[in-house]
C-alpha positions in Angstrom: 112.0 96.6 120.0 109.3 94.2 118.8 109.2 90.7 120.3 106.4 88.2 120.2 106.7 84.7 121.4 104.5 81.9 120.2 103.7 78.4 121.4 100.9 75.9 120.5 98.4 74.6 123.0 98.9 70.9 123.8 95.2 70.5 124.1 94.5 71.2 120.4 91.7 68.9 119.2 91.1 67.7 115.7 87.6 68.0 114.4 85.6 67.9 111.2 84.6 71.4 110.2 80.8 71.8 110.2 78.4 74.7 110.6 79.7 77.2 113.3 77.3 78.5 116.0 78.4 81.6 116.2 92.8 97.3 83.3 92.2 101.4 83.5 88.7 101.7 84.7 86.7 99.0 86.5 84.6 96.6 84.5 82.0 95.4 86.9 81.6 91.7 86.8 78.1 90.6 85.7 78.8 86.9 85.5 76.4 84.7 87.3 77.6 83.4 90.7 76.8 79.8 91.3 76.8 77.9 94.5 79.8 75.7 95.3 79.5 71.9 94.7 77.3 70.6 97.5 79.1 67.2 97.3 82.3 68.8 98.6 83.8 67.1 101.6 84.4 68.9 104.8 88.0 70.0 105.6 89.9 68.6 108.5 90.4 71.3 111.1 91.8 71.9 114.6 91.6 74.8 116.9 94.6 75.9 118.9 95.8 78.9 121.0 98.9 81.0 120.4 100.3 82.7 123.5 101.7 86.1 122.5 103.9 88.6 124.3 104.2 92.1 122.8 106.6 94.9 123.7 105.6 98.5 123.1 107.5 100.5 120.5 107.2 104.0 122.2 109.2 105.3 125.2 106.3 107.2 126.8 103.9 105.5 129.3 100.6 106.1 127.6 97.3 105.5 129.4 93.9 106.9 130.0 94.9 108.2 133.4 97.4 110.6 131.7 95.7 110.9 128.3 97.4 113.4 126.0 98.2 114.2 122.4 101.2 111.8 122.5 98.7 108.9 122.2 97.4 110.3 118.9 100.9 110.8 117.6 101.8 107.2 118.5 98.7 105.8 116.8 99.4 107.9 113.7 103.0 106.7 113.8 101.8 103.1 113.7 103.3 102.2 117.0 102.5 99.6 119.6 101.5 101.6 122.7 101.7 99.1 125.6 103.4 95.9 126.6 101.0 92.9 126.7 100.6 89.2 127.1 97.7 87.7 125.2 96.2 84.5 123.8 95.3 84.3 120.1 92.7 81.8 119.0 93.3 80.1 115.6 91.9 77.4 113.4 93.8 75.5 110.7 91.9 73.6 108.1 93.5 71.1 105.8 92.0 69.7 102.6 89.8 66.6 103.0 91.2 63.1 102.2 91.6 62.5 98.5 92.2 66.1 97.6 95.6 67.0 96.2 97.2 69.6 98.5 98.6 72.9 97.3 101.9 74.1 98.7 100.5 77.6 99.6 99.0 78.4 103.0 96.2 81.0 103.1 96.4 83.1 106.3 92.8 84.4 106.7 92.5 87.8 108.4 89.0 88.9 109.4 87.4 92.4 109.4 86.3 94.5 112.4 83.1 93.3 114.0 83.9 89.9 112.5 86.0 87.0 113.7 87.7 83.9 112.2 84.3 82.2 111.7 83.4 84.7 108.9 85.5 82.5 106.7 83.2 79.6 107.4 79.9 81.4 107.4 77.1 79.3 109.0 74.4 80.3 106.5 74.5 78.1 103.4 78.2 77.2 103.8 78.1 75.4 100.4 77.8 79.0 99.0 79.5 81.2 101.5 82.2 79.2 103.2 85.7 80.3 102.0 87.3 77.6 104.1 85.3 74.8 102.6 85.7 76.1 99.0 89.5 76.5 99.3 90.0 73.1 101.1 88.3 71.3 98.3 90.6 73.1 95.9 93.6 71.8 97.9 94.4 74.8 100.0 95.2 74.8 103.7 93.8 77.8 105.6 94.8 79.3 108.9 92.1 81.6 110.2 92.9 83.8 113.2 91.0 85.8 115.8 92.9 89.1 116.2 93.4 90.2 119.8 90.2 91.7 121.1 88.1 89.5 118.7 86.4 86.1 118.8 88.0 83.7 121.3 91.2 85.6 121.7 92.1 87.8 124.7 90.1 91.0 125.2 92.4 93.6 126.7 92.0 97.3 126.8 90.0 98.3 123.7 91.8 101.7 123.3 95.5 101.3 123.9 96.0 97.5 123.3 93.6 96.6 120.6 94.6 98.7 117.7 95.8 98.1 114.1 99.6 98.1 114.7 99.1 95.3 117.2 97.5 93.3 114.4 100.3 94.2 112.0 103.0 93.0 114.4 101.1 89.9 115.3 100.6 88.9 111.6 104.3 89.5 110.9 105.4 87.3 113.8 102.9 84.5 112.9 104.3 84.5 109.3 107.8 84.3 110.6 107.0 81.6 113.0 105.3 79.5 110.3 108.4 79.9 108.0 111.1 79.4 110.6 109.7 77.6 113.7 107.2 75.2 112.2 104.4 76.7 114.1 101.8 74.6 112.3 103.7 71.3 112.3 103.9 71.4 108.5 105.7 73.5 106.0 104.6 75.6 103.0 106.6 77.1 100.2 104.3 80.1 99.9 102.1 82.1 102.2 99.2 84.2 100.9 97.8 86.9 103.1 94.0 87.0 102.6 92.3 89.9 104.4 88.9 91.4 104.5 88.3 95.0 105.5 90.6 95.8 108.4 92.3 92.4 107.7 93.1 93.6 104.2 94.4 96.9 105.6 96.7 94.9 107.9 97.9 92.9 104.9 98.6 96.2 103.2 100.6 97.5 106.2 102.5 94.2 106.5 103.5 94.4 102.8 104.8 97.9 103.5 106.8 97.1 106.7 107.7 93.5 105.9 107.6 93.1 102.1 109.1 89.6 102.2 106.4 88.2 104.5 103.8 87.4 101.8 104.2 85.7 98.5 100.8 87.1 97.4 98.0 89.3 98.7 94.3 88.9 98.5 92.6 92.1 99.6 88.8 92.1 99.9 86.6 95.1 100.7 89.1 98.0 100.7 90.2 101.0 98.7 92.5 103.9 99.6 89.8 106.6 99.2 89.4 108.4 102.6 86.8 110.9 101.4 83.8 108.9 102.7 85.7 106.6 105.0 84.9 107.9 108.4 81.4 109.3 107.7 80.5 105.9 106.2 82.0 104.1 109.1 80.1 106.2 111.6 76.9 105.5 109.6 77.1 102.0 110.9 76.1 103.5 114.3 78.5 101.4 116.3 77.6 101.5 120.0 79.3 100.4 123.2 78.9 96.6 123.1 78.2 96.1 126.8 75.2 98.4 126.4 74.0 96.7 123.1 73.9 93.2 124.7 74.9 93.1 128.4 74.3 89.3 128.6 76.8 88.7 125.8 79.3 91.5 126.1 78.8 92.9 129.6 82.3 92.1 130.6 83.9 94.2 127.8 85.3 97.6 128.6 83.5 100.7 127.1 85.9 100.9 124.2 84.5 97.7 122.6 81.7 98.5 120.2 79.4 96.9 117.5 76.3 97.7 115.5 73.2 97.9 117.7 70.5 96.9 115.1 70.1 94.8 112.1 69.4 97.9 110.0 72.6 99.6 111.1 74.5 96.4 110.3 73.0 96.3 106.8 73.9 99.9 106.1 77.5 99.0 106.9 77.8 95.6 105.2 75.0 94.9 102.7 73.6 96.1 99.4 71.7 94.7 96.5 71.9 91.0 95.8 71.8 89.1 99.1 69.4 86.9 101.1 67.8 88.4 104.2 68.6 85.2 106.0 72.3 85.8 105.3 72.1 89.3 106.7 70.3 88.0 109.8 72.9 85.2 110.3 75.6 87.8 110.0 73.9 90.1 112.6 73.4 87.2 115.1 77.1 86.1 114.8 78.7 89.6 114.5 81.6 90.4 116.7 83.2 93.5 118.1 85.2 96.5 116.9 87.2 98.7 119.3 87.8 102.4 119.5 91.5 101.7 119.2 90.9 99.9 115.8 88.5 102.7 114.7 91.1 105.4 115.4 94.0 103.7 113.8 92.9 101.7 110.7 93.1 104.5 108.2 96.7 105.2 109.2 97.6 101.8 107.7 96.1 102.4 104.3 99.6 103.0 102.9 101.8 102.6 99.9 103.9 99.4 99.9 106.8 100.5 97.6 109.0 97.5 98.1 106.5 94.7 97.9 106.9 92.8 94.6 104.4 89.9 94.9 101.1 89.7 93.0 98.0 91.4 94.5 94.3 90.6 94.0 91.7 93.2 95.0 88.0 92.3 95.1 85.3 94.7 96.2 81.5 95.1 95.9 80.3 97.9 93.5 78.3 99.4 96.4 80.8 99.0 99.3 79.4 101.7 101.5 82.5 102.1 103.6 85.4 102.2 101.2 84.0 103.6 97.9 80.3 104.7 98.0 79.2 105.6 94.5 82.8 105.4 93.3 83.6 101.7 93.2 84.0 101.8 89.5 87.3 103.7 89.8 88.6 103.9 93.3 89.7 100.2 93.6 92.3 100.9 90.9 94.3 102.8 93.5 95.9 99.5 94.1 98.2 100.2 91.1 99.6 103.2 92.9 99.8 101.6 96.4 101.8 98.6 95.0 104.0 100.1 92.3 106.4 97.2 92.0 103.9 94.4 92.2 104.3 91.7 89.6 100.6 91.5 88.8 97.5 93.5 89.8 94.1 91.9 89.5 91.1 94.0 90.3 87.5 92.7 90.4 84.4 94.8 91.2 81.3 92.7 91.9 77.9 93.9 90.7 75.0 94.5 93.2 77.3 93.7 96.2 78.0 95.6 99.4 81.0 95.6 101.8 80.6 92.0 103.2 80.9 90.6 99.7 81.3 86.9 101.0 77.8 87.1 102.4 76.2 88.2 99.1 75.1 85.9 96.3 78.3 86.8 94.5 80.4 84.9 97.1 81.1 81.9 94.9 82.3 84.1 92.1 84.7 86.0 94.5 86.1 82.7 95.6 86.5 81.3 92.1 88.2 84.5 91.0 90.6 84.3 93.9 91.3 80.6 93.1 92.1 81.5 89.5 94.4 84.2 90.7 96.3 81.9 93.1 96.5 79.2 90.4 98.1 81.7 87.9 101.0 82.8 90.1 
């Protein structure tokens, strides 16, 4: 049985969003990426908390005290391993006054070692802020911190914080938006917009709950597992409490992140980016968990019943998901979503995994906007 209960915090505060403190083979796009209009207005945003209760989906009592092979089988079976009560941090941003609103909500789902603020990157937001760009195009965005990330709860990083928890949480958020007016406003369509593990979660949601999303925007993934774990390990993720005791000393040993700027760049950057952007990313990076790392590849699946349109955008040098093969591997999306009404694949030149932090970011956002406008 899966059950998640949601409620909004009564202390939600409205604010103006500013800079945050913390088709057979690919044709690589060589169009010039330009900065967004610097006269764009700031979106209207509010932060709120979603209390969540989750029931496990396995009968066994799984824990580190009695660690055994059943835990691996449960992870591979895409199960929720433990019951839990958590708080999820979220930020909704509406278009600024004077901008005509679209009737599609974008649910923004971050990657591992990122959080909801990746969608409003503090370095040159006029170039890199997805939230600002989409708000000025009329779209409301809902950015969430997955459990274990950002300002959300930080439970056990092995048994609690793993990919199926994200899948179930995403499904219940979508259902609550559609049926319970979670946001205090209604939308005729919901687009799941995911980066890296967020895109993997969107893939898994489309498989298990094919009616949840009206469209999918997948950034920074393929279904090629050949290099996946070696490339992931090349990011040298280390126990976070050891990397920065002052910042993460209260996290359990299963929380991890890149220990150096160089390791972060191996994982996330290539080619055409500003060093200041890479530094800002490193200083605002978040955490992964061993639970996420063990489970994410099990959720790279076929979604045989999903019929909505799919956009896939990836850098041509994404070191995690298609090293040296980004010209062809992204086209696996055709096999993973066989009934999809439309497949759009974009491969961005001189761009690494964190494509929104490269100079190509405005082009990625414009291509996504064109995709959403066409469906």
